[in-house]
N, C-alpha and C positions, 0 to 999 in steps of 0.2 A: 807646608802649604803657605802661600803668601797671603798677606792681609787682603789684597784685592780679591783673591779666589774665595776666601772665607766670606767676605762681604757679598760677593755674587751669590754664593750658596745660601747665605742667610736671607737675602732678599727674595729667594724663591719659596721660602717657608710661608705657610698660611699666616694671616694677620695675628691670630691668637698665639701661635707658636713663636712668631717674631717678637711679640710683646713680652712673652715669658723669657725668651732669650735675652732681650734687652734689660729686663728687670734683673735677671740673674747677673749679667755682666756688670751692671751698675752697683749691685750690692757687693760685688767682689772688690770694688774700688773703695768701699767704706773701710777705713783703717781703724775705726773705733769711735767712741764718743768723744766729742770735743767738750770737755768738762768746763772750760772757760766760757764757751758759748752758752752752755746750759746755765751757768751761774749768772751770766750777763742777762739772759732772758728772764730769769727768776727775779733779779734785781729790778729790771725794767717793769715787769708785771706788778711787783710790789709798789714801785714808785707811782705807777699809773693808778693803782687801786687807792693809795693814800690820797692822791690828787682828787680822785673821784669822791672819796669820803669827805674831803674838805670842801666840796662843792665848787671846786675850781675847774671842773671838767664837765662839759655838757654831754649828756647821753641821749641816745636815740633807741627806740624799740628795735629789736632784731628784725622784725618784719620790714621796717623802713630801710634799714641798712641793706638787707638782701635785695629789696626792690631796686634801690639805687645801683647796687652792684650789677644786677641782671640787666638793667637799662644800659649800663656802660659796656656790657659784653656784646650787646646787639649791634 
């Protein structure tokens, strides 16, 4: 079966089934954890936390952050 035919068939599926199929296909592309990326994010989080503790970083209440984010999405 050609890729075009598979796509045509998949597009006929109900939304929920299409979403599940897409999720399944995407997870099959995951070749495993990227340990370097995880280490880099941990290092970044620790650096940001230290900067915050030293008073070099301004913070905002979560409610304010979410309010600003939702306004940008509109």
